[in-house]
N, C-alpha and C positions, 0 to 999 in steps of 0.2 A: 608450172611457169617458168620460175625462177630456176629451178634445179635444169631442166632440159633446155636453157637459154631463151625461150622462147620471148621473154622480157628483155629490153635493151638495159634497162636500168633499175630492173627490179622493184618497180613501184606499183602499187596498187592505188586507185582502181586501174583498168587496162582494158582496152575493148579490142577482140580478135575480130576482123570484119574480113574473109577471105584468106587472101596473105598479108593483110595487112595488119600491124598489131599497133595499138594508139597506147601510150601510158599517160596519165593526170588527167584529172578532173576536165582541167580547163581546153585541155588538147582533144579530148574526147569529145566536148559540146562543140569545139569549133571544127571537129573533122565531121561530126552528125550536120551540123549547122550548113557546111558547103555540099556534105551530099546530097539534104534536103533540096538546098539550091539547086544543083545540078540539075536531079531528078524533078523539078518543079512541083516538088511537093510542099511547096510553102502556099500561106493563107493570106489572104486579104491585099495581094501584091506585095508583101513584106519579102525581104531579103536577108535570111539568119543570119548570116555573116558580115553583112553592111553590104553599101553601094560600094562600084571601085571608086577607090580611093577613100572609104571610111572603116578597112579593115583593119589595119594598125591599129586606131583609135579603138575600134570595137573589141580588138583583142588584147589591148590595154585595160579596158573598164573591165573585163572578164577576169583578166591575170590579177587586178588588185583585187576583187571580190574573191577569188579563189584564196588569196593571198591570207586576206582577213578569216576565210574560213579556215584554213588551216593552222593562223595563229591562235583561234578560239578554241583549238585541241587543246593547244601547249597551255594556254592560259588558265584555262578550268583545272583547277583542283580539287582535293577531297574536300576544302572548306570553302569552295566558292569562286567567286570571282575577286581577285585582288585588286585595289583600288587603281593600281598601274593598270591595270589590263581593261577594267571600264575605262579607265582616260583613253587607254588606246583604241577603244569600240567606238567611244564618243568623237576621236580626232578623225578615224576613219569615217564617219557616218557623216561628219562635218565635210569632210570632203566628197564623200558622194552626193550629198544635198546640194554642194556647189557644181559639180559635174550636172547634176540634173536642172541646176537652177539656169545653167550656160546653156543648155540647150534648150531653153524654154524661149519658145518667138512670143511668149505674150497672147496669143490667139486659142480661145478657150473652144473651137472649133476643133482646133487639131491635138494631136495624143502627144506625150511630150514622152520620149523614153530618155535613156542614158546618153544617146549620141544619135543625130540626124532624126528620123522621121518613121525609120524601120524598126521592127520590134524584131530584135538580134539576142544571139544567144549571151550576152552579155548581160542583157535586162534579165533573162533567165540565172543567169547566175547571181548576179547583186540580188533579185529576188529570194532566191533561196540562202543566201549569206544573212539578209532579214529576218528570215524565218527562224532561223538558227537562233540568234541573238534574244527573237521576241517568244520563241518556246522555252529557254531557258530560263532568258531573264526578266522576262514580260513586257508589255506593251509599253510601261514607262521609258524605256529607254528609244523611243521614238516619236515621244510626244515634242518631243523638243525639235523635230523636225519635219516640219506638214510636208514639203515635196517628197521626202522620202519616203513619208507614210500615203502620201495621195498614189504617189508610185507605186508601192507594193501593194495599195489597194485595187489601183486598175490592174495591175497583172494578176491579182488573186482573180480576179472576176472576169476576166478572158474566157470563154465557153470552155476550152478545154481544159487549162486549168482549174478552173471552178471545178469542174467535173472531178478532173483528179482526187483535188483535196478534198469532196466532199464524199467521194468514195472510200478514201482510208479512214479508218477507224480512229477516234481521236486520242486513244491511248496509244495507238502504233504512230502516230505523228507527234508526240510527246516523246516516247522512246526511241525515234528516228531522230529527233534535234536532240536528243541527249547523249546519243551516243556518238555524236559528233564531238563530245566534249571529254569522252573519256580517253584518260591517258595511259 
């Protein structure tokens, strides 16, 4: 795809949907979310790309999670994660905890996501980066962030995500998470 000029920027992952080429994981997630919204393939009234006026905030949260994911790949060396990298992960988790806390309305009857009351692609993106950290570094990195842990557990127990995670062999899940860390 790079050689024949299909890719605009030579980046993987890439998605080809008809004549549309979308590069970068965050852009792919947004594209799929928009497509699902337009085709009415949402569940429980969610708007995966966010409601009108929320899209830019949803996009920025998803981009911050994607950036952390990309940085994790760079930070992990053959000797593990450096103290500097661990501090960066902690800072990012503090920021994501604050995002979730800011969105919490204090009503236990409503679910809290990263932004608004909709389950969006930003939630999936953040969930995945938390999985990467936990799979490689262990759950201890999540203990000091109760809202982030609650968020992670809530996403993990959504029926379709739970079904997907349950169907994936544990060794494959660990291998997948560790593959993100290979330099």
